[in-house]
KEKE-3310 file (N, C-alpha, C; in steps of 0.2 Angstrom, whole numbers, plus 5000, padded with zeros to 4 digits):
npx = (5079:5076:5067:5057:5052:5048:5037:5028:5024:5010:5001:4992:4981:4978:4974:4962:4953:4950:4939:4931:4929:4939:4951:4961:4966:4981:4987:5002:5007:5005:4996:4991:4993:4984:4972:4970:4968:4965:4966:4950:4941:4953:4964:4973:4989:5003:5014:5021:5026:5016:5003:4994:4982:4970:4970:4964:4965:4960:4960:4969:4982:4985:4998:5002:5012:5018:5025:5027:5039:5043:5034:5038:5046:5037:5027:5034:5036:5023:5021:5030:5023:5014:5003:4995:5002:5004:5014:5009:5012:5020:5013:5003:5003:5003:4990:4982:4985:4978:4965:4959:4945:4941:4952:4965:4976:4988:4988:4988:5000:5008:5006:5010:5020:5015:5003:5004:5006:4999:4991:4986:4982:4970:4957:4962:4969:4959:4952:4962:4962:4950:4951:4953:4965:4969:4982:4989:5000:5014:5027:5041:5036:5024:5030:5037:5027:5016:5023:5024:5010:5005:5012:5007:4995:4984:4968:4963:4972:4973:4983:4989:4995:5001:5014:5029:5041:5058:5076:5082:5072:5075:5083:5076:5063:5058:5050:5050:5060:5074:5069:5057:5058:5051:5039:5022:5020:5010:5006:5018:5020:5010:5013:5025:5019:5011:5020:5024:5013:5000:4988:4980:4970:4974:4974:4977:4978:4982:4983:4982:4976:4962:4950:4939:4939:4941:4932:4924:4934:4940:4930:4929:4937:4944:4954:4966:4981:4991:5003:5009:5019:5016:5007:4995:4988:4989:4980:4968:4966:4965:4953:4943:4943:4939:4926:4920:4921:4932:4947:4964:4981:4993:5009:5025:5041:5058:5074:5084:5073:5057:5039:5024:5006:4990:4973:4957:4940:4930:4939:4948:4963:4962:4972:4971:4967:4979:4988:4981:4981:4986:5003:5010:5017:5033:5038:5039:5049:5046:5048:5049:5056:5068:5082:5082:5085:5085:5082:5075:5063:5059:5058:5047:5037:5035:5030:5018:5011:5011:5002:4990:4988:4987:4976:4966:4967:4964:4974:4986:4991:4986:4993:4985:4979:4992:5009:5021:5039:5053:5070:5083:5096:5105)
npy = (4811:4821:4814:4811:4824:4827:4818:4824:4836:4844:4847:4861:4857:4844:4846:4853:4843:4835:4830:4843:4841:4833:4839:4852:4869:4878:4894:4902:4914:4926:4937:4949:4947:4937:4942:4951:4942:4925:4907:4900:4895:4893:4893:4904:4903:4905:4897:4893:4884:4874:4877:4868:4862:4866:4859:4846:4829:4820:4824:4829:4841:4855:4865:4882:4895:4910:4907:4893:4889:4893:4886:4873:4869:4871:4862:4850:4850:4849:4836:4829:4830:4821:4824:4823:4830:4841:4850:4864:4865:4878:4887:4900:4909:4900:4895:4906:4908:4898:4901:4912:4920:4932:4938:4934:4920:4925:4938:4936:4930:4941:4951:4945:4948:4959:4956:4946:4953:4958:4969:4970:4958:4947:4954:4967:4968:4967:4979:4988:4985:4989:5002:5020:5032:5049:5057:5072:5080:5074:5074:5077:5073:5066:5055:5045:5042:5037:5025:5017:5016:5009:4997:4992:4989:4997:4999:5009:5022:5039:5050:5067:5079:5092:5095:5092:5078:5082:5081:5087:5083:5070:5068:5068:5064:5050:5041:5043:5042:5042:5038:5043:5056:5072:5068:5069:5071:5064:5054:5048:5043:5034:5025:5019:5014:5004:4994:4990:4985:4977:4974:4984:4999:5013:5030:5043:5061:5073:5087:5102:5104:5114:5127:5124:5111:5104:5099:5089:5080:5076:5071:5058:5050:5042:5046:5059:5065:5079:5083:5094:5109:5122:5135:5140:5129:5120:5126:5125:5111:5108:5115:5110:5096:5097:5103:5093:5082:5074:5064:5069:5070:5082:5088:5096:5101:5107:5110:5102:5099:5094:5092:5084:5082:5076:5076:5072:5071:5079:5079:5090:5100:5108:5111:5124:5129:5130:5136:5147:5157:5160:5164:5181:5184:5180:5180:5167:5153:5140:5122:5122:5134:5134:5124:5106:5091:5075:5063:5068:5071:5058:5052:5060:5059:5045:5044:5050:5041:5030:5036:5036:5022:5018:5025:5018:5005:5007:5007:5010:5027:5042:5057:5067:5082:5086:5089:5082:5085:5085:5086:5086:5089:5094)
npz = (5056:5046:5038:5047:5049:5036:5035:5044:5038:5030:5016:5009:5000:5004:5017:5014:5009:5020:5033:5042:5056:5060:5062:5069:5067:5071:5074:5075:5072:5080:5090:5084:5070:5069:5072:5061:5051:5047:5046:5044:5059:5066:5080:5090:5096:5106:5106:5118:5132:5144:5140:5135:5137:5131:5118:5109:5110:5102:5089:5073:5074:5066:5063:5059:5052:5045:5033:5034:5040:5053:5061:5062:5073:5085:5080:5082:5096:5100:5096:5104:5116:5115:5106:5090:5078:5064:5052:5043:5026:5018:5025:5031:5020:5009:5010:5008:4994:4989:4992:4987:4978:4973:4969:4957:4955:4950:4954:4968:4970:4965:4975:4986:4996:5003:5006:5016:5027:5043:5043:5030:5022:5015:5014:5015:5003:4993:4996:4991:4978:4974:4975:4971:4965:4962:4954:4954:4945:4937:4941:4951:4964:4960:4952:4960:4969:4961:4955:4967:4971:4960:4961:4973:4970:4968:4962:4952:4944:4941:4932:4930:4920:4911:4906:4896:4895:4899:4898:4909:4919:4923:4933:4945:4943:4942:4935:4922:4907:4896:4884:4883:4882:4878:4877:4883:4900:4908:4900:4898:4911:4912:4903:4909:4921:4916:4912:4925:4931:4924:4927:4932:4931:4922:4920:4909:4910:4900:4903:4912:4929:4932:4937:4930:4926:4938:4948:4941:4938:4950:4958:4953:4959:4974:4982:4983:4977:4980:4970:4964:4959:4961:4970:4967:4961:4971:4981:4974:4972:4986:4989:4980:4985:4998:4996:4990:4998:4998:5002:5004:5000:5004:4998:4999:4992:4993:4989:5001:5009:5014:5015:5022:5023:5027:5023:5028:5025:5037:5047:5052:5052:5035:5020:5017:5029:5037:5029:5024:5012:4995:4994:4991:4975:4971:4984:4990:4986:4975:4970:4956:4953:4961:4967:4969:4978:4971:4979:4990:4984:4981:4993:5000:4990:4991:5004:5002:4994:5003:5013:5006:5004:5017:5021:5014:5019:5032:5041:5054:5059:5051:5043:5048:5054:5057:5052:5043:5043:5033:5036:5026:5027:5039)
capx = (5075:5073:5061:5051:5049:5044:5031:5024:5021:5004:5000:4985:4977:4976:4970:4955:4949:4949:4933:4933:4929:4945:4957:4961:4972:4984:4990:5007:5010:5005:4989:4990:4992:4978:4966:4969:4966:4967:4962:4943:4941:4960:4965:4979:4994:5010:5019:5024:5025:5012:4997:4992:4975:4964:4971:4961:4969:4957:4961:4975:4983:4989:5001:5005:5015:5017:5028:5028:5046:5044:5030:5041:5048:5031:5024:5038:5035:5017:5021:5033:5019:5009:4998:4995:5002:5007:5015:5006:5017:5019:5010:4997:5004:5000:4983:4980:4986:4972:4959:4955:4941:4940:4959:4967:4982:4993:4987:4990:5008:5011:5005:5011:5024:5012:4996:5005:5006:4992:4987:4984:4978:4965:4952:4965:4971:4953:4951:4966:4960:4944:4952:4956:4969:4971:4989:4989:5007:5018:5034:5046:5032:5020:5033:5038:5020:5013:5026:5022:5003:5004:5015:5003:4988:4978:4964:4963:4976:4973:4989:4987:5000:5002:5021:5032:5047:5064:5082:5083:5068:5076:5087:5072:5057:5061:5045:5051:5066:5077:5065:5050:5059:5047:5032:5018:5022:5005:5006:5024:5019:5005:5017:5029:5016:5008:5025:5025:5007:4996:4981:4976:4967:4978:4971:4981:4975:4987:4982:4982:4970:4960:4944:4933:4938:4943:4927:4922:4939:4942:4924:4929:4942:4943:4959:4969:4988:4993:5010:5011:5024:5013:5003:4988:4985:4988:4974:4963:4965:4962:4946:4939:4943:4935:4919:4917:4922:4937:4953:4969:4988:4997:5016:5029:5048:5063:5081:5085:5068:5050:5033:5018:5000:4984:4966:4951:4934:4927:4944:4952:4963:4964:4978:4969:4966:4985:4992:4977:4980:4992:5008:5012:5021:5040:5039:5041:5051:5044:5054:5050:5060:5074:5085:5079:5088:5080:5081:5070:5057:5058:5055:5041:5032:5033:5026:5011:5008:5009:4996:4984:4987:4985:4969:4961:4967:4963:4980:4990:4988:4987:4996:4979:4980:4999:5013:5028:5044:5060:5076:5088:5103:5106)
capy = (4817:4824:4810:4812:4831:4827:4815:4829:4841:4842:4852:4864:4853:4838:4848:4855:4837:4832:4832:4848:4839:4829:4843:4859:4873:4882:4899:4904:4920:4931:4939:4955:4944:4933:4947:4953:4937:4918:4901:4899:4891:4892:4896:4908:4900:4908:4892:4893:4878:4875:4879:4863:4859:4867:4855:4840:4823:4815:4827:4831:4848:4858:4871:4886:4901:4914:4903:4886:4887:4894:4882:4867:4868:4870:4856:4845:4851:4846:4829:4826:4830:4816:4826:4821:4837:4842:4857:4866:4867:4884:4891:4905:4911:4895:4894:4912:4907:4893:4903:4918:4920:4939:4940:4929:4917:4929:4944:4934:4930:4948:4955:4941:4951:4964:4952:4942:4958:4958:4975:4970:4952:4946:4959:4973:4968:4968:4986:4992:4983:4993:5010:5024:5038:5054:5061:5079:5081:5068:5076:5074:5069:5061:5050:5039:5040:5033:5019:5013:5014:5004:4991:4990:4986:5002:4997:5014:5028:5044:5055:5073:5084:5095:5096:5086:5076:5084:5078:5089:5080:5064:5068:5067:5062:5043:5037:5045:5040:5045:5036:5047:5063:5075:5065:5072:5067:5060:5048:5044:5039:5029:5019:5016:5010:4998:4989:4987:4982:4977:4972:4990:5004:5019:5035:5049:5067:5077:5094:5104:5105:5121:5128:5122:5103:5101:5095:5083:5074:5074:5067:5051:5046:5041:5049:5063:5067:5085:5083:5100:5113:5129:5137:5141:5122:5117:5128:5123:5104:5108:5118:5105:5090:5099:5104:5087:5077:5069:5064:5070:5071:5088:5088:5101:5100:5112:5109:5096:5098:5092:5091:5080:5082:5073:5079:5067:5075:5079:5079:5096:5106:5106:5115:5132:5131:5131:5141:5152:5159:5160:5170:5185:5182:5181:5180:5161:5149:5133:5118:5124:5140:5133:5118:5101:5085:5070:5058:5071:5070:5051:5051:5063:5056:5038:5045:5052:5035:5027:5039:5034:5015:5017:5027:5013:4999:5009:5005:5016:5034:5046:5063:5071:5087:5086:5090:5079:5089:5081:5091:5081:5091:5098)
capz = (5058:5040:5036:5052:5048:5030:5037:5048:5034:5027:5011:5010:4997:5008:5023:5012:5008:5027:5037:5047:5063:5061:5063:5072:5065:5076:5071:5079:5070:5085:5091:5080:5064:5069:5072:5054:5046:5049:5043:5048:5065:5069:5086:5091:5101:5106:5106:5124:5136:5149:5138:5130:5139:5126:5112:5109:5109:5097:5082:5071:5075:5060:5065:5054:5053:5039:5027:5035:5043:5060:5064:5062:5080:5089:5078:5085:5103:5102:5095:5110:5121:5113:5101:5083:5075:5058:5050:5036:5021:5015:5030:5029:5013:5004:5011:5005:4987:4987:4995:4984:4972:4970:4967:4953:4958:4948:4959:4975:4970:4964:4981:4992:5001:5007:5009:5022:5033:5046:5042:5024:5022:5009:5014:5013:4996:4989:4996:4987:4971:4972:4977:4965:4967:4957:4956:4951:4944:4936:4941:4956:4969:4957:4950:4965:4972:4956:4955:4972:4971:4955:4964:4978:4967:4968:4956:4947:4945:4936:4932:4927:4919:4904:4904:4893:4898:4897:4901:4916:4924:4925:4940:4951:4941:4940:4931:4915:4904:4890:4878:4883:4881:4873:4878:4888:4907:4910:4895:4899:4917:4911:4899:4914:4925:4913:4912:4931:4933:4919:4930:4935:4926:4922:4915:4909:4909:4897:4903:4919:4933:4933:4940:4925:4926:4944:4951:4937:4938:4957:4960:4950:4963:4981:4986:4978:4979:4978:4968:4960:4962:4962:4975:4964:4960:4978:4984:4970:4975:4993:4989:4977:4989:5004:4994:4987:5003:4996:5006:4999:5003:5001:4999:4995:4993:4991:4991:5005:5013:5012:5020:5020:5027:5024:5025:5028:5027:5044:5051:5050:5047:5028:5018:5018:5037:5039:5025:5023:5005:4990:4995:4985:4970:4972:4991:4992:4980:4974:4967:4949:4953:4965:4967:4973:4978:4969:4984:4994:4981:4981:5000:5001:4986:4993:5010:5000:4992:5009:5016:5002:5005:5024:5021:5011:5023:5039:5045:5057:5060:5045:5045:5049:5060:5059:5046:5044:5040:5032:5035:5024:5027:5045)
cpx = (5072:5067:5055:5048:5045:5037:5026:5022:5015:5002:4993:4980:4974:4972:4963:4951:4947:4942:4935:4933:4935:4951:4956:4967:4974:4988:4995:5010:5009:4998:4987:4989:4986:4972:4965:4968:4969:4963:4955:4944:4948:4960:4972:4983:5001:5016:5023:5022:5019:5005:4994:4985:4970:4965:4968:4966:4967:4957:4968:4976:4987:4991:5003:5007:5014:5019:5029:5035:5046:5039:5032:5043:5042:5027:5028:5037:5028:5017:5025:5029:5013:5003:5000:4996:5006:5008:5012:5011:5016:5016:5004:4997:5001:4993:4979:4980:4980:4965:4955:4951:4940:4947:4961:4974:4988:4993:4990:4997:5011:5011:5007:5015:5021:5005:4998:5006:4999:4988:4984:4979:4974:4960:4956:4967:4965:4951:4955:4964:4954:4945:4954:4959:4970:4977:4989:4996:5011:5025:5038:5042:5027:5023:5034:5031:5017:5016:5024:5015:5002:5007:5011:4997:4982:4974:4964:4967:4975:4979:4987:4993:5000:5009:5023:5039:5053:5070:5083:5078:5070:5081:5083:5065:5057:5056:5046:5058:5068:5072:5059:5051:5055:5040:5028:5019:5017:5005:5013:5024:5015:5009:5021:5025:5013:5013:5026:5019:5001:4989:4977:4974:4972:4975:4975:4977:4981:4986:4982:4976:4968:4953:4938:4933:4939:4938:4925:4927:4940:4936:4925:4933:4941:4948:4963:4976:4990:5001:5012:5016:5022:5008:4995:4984:4984:4982:4968:4961:4962:4954:4941:4938:4938:4928:4916:4918:4927:4944:4959:4976:4992:5005:5020:5037:5052:5070:5082:5079:5061:5045:5027:5012:4995:4978:4961:4945:4931:4933:4949:4959:4965:4970:4977:4969:4973:4989:4988:4976:4987:4997:5009:5017:5028:5042:5042:5043:5047:5049:5054:5055:5067:5076:5081:5084:5083:5078:5075:5063:5054:5055:5048:5035:5030:5029:5019:5008:5006:5003:4990:4983:4985:4978:4964:4961:4965:4968:4984:4987:4990:4990:4990:4980:4987:5003:5020:5033:5050:5065:5082:5095:5104:5113)
cpy = (4821:4820:4811:4819:4831:4823:4819:4835:4839:4848:4855:4860:4847:4840:4850:4849:4833:4835:4837:4846:4834:4832:4850:4863:4877:4887:4902:4911:4926:4934:4945:4952:4940:4937:4950:4948:4930:4913:4900:4894:4889:4895:4899:4905:4903:4903:4890:4886:4879:4877:4874:4860:4860:4863:4849:4834:4818:4818:4828:4839:4850:4865:4875:4892:4905:4910:4896:4884:4888:4889:4875:4865:4867:4864:4850:4844:4847:4838:4825:4826:4825:4818:4823:4827:4837:4849:4859:4868:4873:4889:4895:4907:4906:4894:4900:4911:4902:4895:4908:4917:4927:4941:4933:4926:4922:4935:4942:4933:4936:4952:4951:4944:4956:4961:4948:4947:4958:4964:4975:4964:4952:4952:4966:4974:4970:4976:4990:4991:4988:5000:5013:5030:5042:5057:5067:5081:5075:5070:5073:5071:5064:5055:5044:5037:5035:5026:5014:5011:5009:4997:4988:4987:4990:5001:5002:5020:5033:5049:5061:5077:5086:5096:5090:5084:5079:5081:5080:5086:5074:5063:5067:5064:5055:5039:5038:5042:5044:5044:5040:5054:5066:5073:5069:5068:5062:5053:5044:5040:5033:5023:5016:5012:5004:4993:4986:4983:4982:4975:4978:4994:5010:5024:5041:5055:5072:5084:5096:5104:5112:5121:5125:5114:5100:5096:5089:5078:5072:5070:5060:5047:5046:5045:5053:5065:5074:5084:5088:5104:5121:5130:5137:5134:5119:5119:5126:5115:5104:5110:5113:5099:5092:5100:5098:5081:5072:5070:5066:5071:5077:5086:5094:5099:5106:5111:5102:5095:5096:5092:5088:5081:5079:5076:5073:5071:5074:5079:5084:5096:5103:5111:5122:5134:5133:5137:5147:5155:5159:5166:5174:5183:5184:5181:5173:5157:5143:5129:5119:5130:5139:5126:5112:5094:5079:5065:5061:5070:5063:5049:5053:5060:5049:5039:5046:5045:5030:5029:5036:5026:5014:5019:5021:5007:5001:5007:5011:5022:5038:5053:5068:5076:5088:5087:5087:5083:5084:5087:5086:5083:5096:5100)
cpz = (5052:5038:5040:5050:5041:5031:5041:5045:5030:5022:5012:5006:5001:5014:5020:5011:5015:5029:5042:5054:5065:5063:5066:5070:5071:5073:5076:5077:5075:5085:5086:5073:5064:5069:5065:5049:5048:5046:5047:5053:5068:5076:5087:5097:5101:5106:5112:5128:5141:5147:5133:5132:5134:5119:5113:5107:5103:5090:5080:5072:5069:5062:5059:5056:5046:5033:5028:5038:5050:5064:5065:5069:5084:5087:5082:5092:5104:5101:5101:5116:5120:5109:5094:5079:5069:5056:5043:5031:5018:5019:5027:5022:5008:5004:5008:4997:4985:4988:4990:4978:4969:4967:4963:4957:4956:4953:4966:4975:4969:4971:4987:4998:5006:5010:5015:5028:5036:5045:5035:5023:5015:5008:5012:5006:4991:4990:4992:4980:4969:4973:4970:4968:4961:4959:4951:4950:4943:4936:4947:4962:4966:4955:4954:4968:4967:4955:4961:4973:4966:4958:4969:4976:4968:4961:4950:4949:4940:4937:4928:4926:4912:4901:4900:4896:4895:4901:4908:4921:4927:4931:4946:4949:4938:4936:4924:4913:4898:4884:4878:4883:4876:4873:4883:4895:4909:4906:4896:4906:4916:4907:4904:4918:4922:4912:4919:4933:4928:4921:4933:4930:4927:4917:4915:4907:4906:4897:4911:4922:4933:4936:4936:4926:4933:4948:4948:4938:4945:4959:4958:4955:4971:4985:4981:4981:4976:4976:4963:4963:4961:4967:4973:4964:4967:4981:4980:4972:4981:4993:4986:4981:4995:5002:4992:4992:5001:5000:5001:5004:5000:5003:4996:4997:4990:4994:4994:5009:5010:5017:5017:5025:5024:5027:5023:5030:5034:5049:5049:5054:5040:5026:5019:5025:5039:5035:5023:5015:5001:4992:4989:4981:4971:4980:4994:4986:4980:4970:4959:4948:4957:4964:4971:4972:4976:4974:4989:4991:4981:4988:5001:4997:4988:5000:5008:4998:4998:5013:5013:5004:5013:5025:5019:5016:5030:5044:5048:5058:5054:5048:5045:5055:5062:5052:5047:5040:5039:5031:5033:5024:5033:5046)
residu = (MET:GLY:LYS:GLN:ASN:GLU:ASP:ARG:ASN:ILE:PRO:VAL:GLN:GLN:MET:ARG:VAL:MET:ASP:ALA:ASP:ASP:TYR:LEU:CYS:ILE:ASP:ILE:ARG:GLY:GLU:ASP:ALA:TYR:GLN:HIS:GLY:HIS:ILE:PRO:TRP:ALA:ILE:CYS:TRP:ASP:GLY:SER:ASP:GLY:ASN:TYR:ASP:ARG:PHE:PRO:ASN:ASP:LYS:LYS:LEU:ILE:VAL:TYR:CYS:ALA:TYR:GLY:GLU:LYS:SER:VAL:GLY:PRO:THR:GLY:ASN:LEU:ASN:GLN:LYS:GLY:PHE:ASN:ALA:TYR:ASN:LEU:SER:GLY:GLY:TYR:ARG:GLU:TRP:LEU:LEU:SER:GLU:PHE:ARG:GLU:LEU:SER:LYS:GLU:GLU:VAL:ARG:ARG:TYR:ASP:ARG:GLN:MET:ILE:LEU:PRO:GLN:VAL:GLY:SER:GLU:GLY:GLN:LYS:LYS:LEU:LYS:SER:ALA:SER:VAL:LEU:ILE:VAL:GLY:ALA:GLY:GLU:LEU:GLY:ALA:PRO:ALA:ALA:LEU:TYR:LEU:ALA:GLY:ALA:GLY:ILE:GLY:LYS:THR:GLY:ILE:MET:ASP:ALA:ASP:VAL:VAL:THR:VAL:SER:ASN:LEU:GLN:ARG:GLN:ILE:ILE:HIS:SER:ILE:LYS:THR:GLU:GLY:MET:ASN:LYS:ALA:GLU:SER:ALA:LYS:LYS:ALA:LEU:ALA:LYS:ILE:ASN:ASP:LYS:ILE:GLU:ILE:LYS:ALA:TYR:PRO:TYR:PHE:LEU:ASN:ALA:ASP:ASN:ALA:GLU:ALA:ILE:ILE:THR:GLU:TYR:ASP:PHE:VAL:LEU:ASP:ALA:VAL:ASP:ASN:PHE:GLU:THR:LYS:PHE:LEU:ILE:ASN:ASP:ALA:CYS:VAL:LEU:ASN:GLY:LYS:ALA:PHE:SER:HIS:ALA:GLY:ILE:LEU:GLN:PHE:GLU:GLY:GLN:VAL:MET:THR:TYR:VAL:PRO:GLY:GLU:PHE:PRO:CYS:TYR:ARG:CYS:ILE:PHE:GLU:GLY:ILE:PRO:PRO:LYS:GLY:THR:VAL:GLN:ASN:CYS:SER:GLU:ALA:GLU:ILE:ILE:GLY:ALA:VAL:ALA:GLY:ILE:ILE:GLY:SER:ILE:GLN:ALA:LEU:GLU:ALA:ILE:LYS:TYR:PHE:LEU:GLY:ALA:GLY:GLU:LEU:LEU:VAL:GLY:LYS:CYS:LEU:PHE:LEU:MET:GLY:CYS:LEU)
# end
């Protein structure tokens, strides 16, 4: 049986040199995955019995799944029905590795586990590579967000913060370390991200966002993360993004709680629409004045990163016109 299975596996390289009229690719990953990307001229098949009429008898049938394992069974079934079927070694993933021209083989291997997702695929990864995100604040929210955006392959990430790393930050600001204590947070974050992904552009802004520099900096980016801990800057980010037509994700955390919402130009409401104005000093605490559980910052910052990734991919529903609340200790 093992020898028979080996004989019925075909590598991508061999398929590529075959005449296109001599074979037909059959995608068994499911309709959703197929619609998001497939081998050219492949047909989608759910692998069920009683649906063999559309398969030609005079061609080789090359069956593939995501990784070349789940397609072994359907390949055997087709052979039992009298077809000349082969299993594509390595599946759709292996075909992707051999296909890319705009992404290097190293990049394809790096992003393999997300590119195989139907919502990402080759086109989605290229979108992420050409995208840019500005993270205002390299603290509790900006730290996890930056790590996951770099890991996902966002082509350009800007990180803005004038503060320096202290030991007390390390409980929740996981992008920093003992070795960067005393370093500017934006520079510390840039150093950490370069160790995760040296194929992306990382720009550090070692100063605070203010009314004089907000427009010039924000207009350089496609998406902005509000990862700051003061209301003045939150409203500044909102106003600059709205005026310049930039999408952004707002987040706030306090103790065991957090909230996230996203603004997309033309799809209201924005942050100011909901919260209207800066609260009087001393009436509302923020996380720079009160306690915070580090894991809450990790969850909320990661959701902000996910909102940016979904925005570029056009995948799923963004938190537009709604606010997600995390109650971590009920």
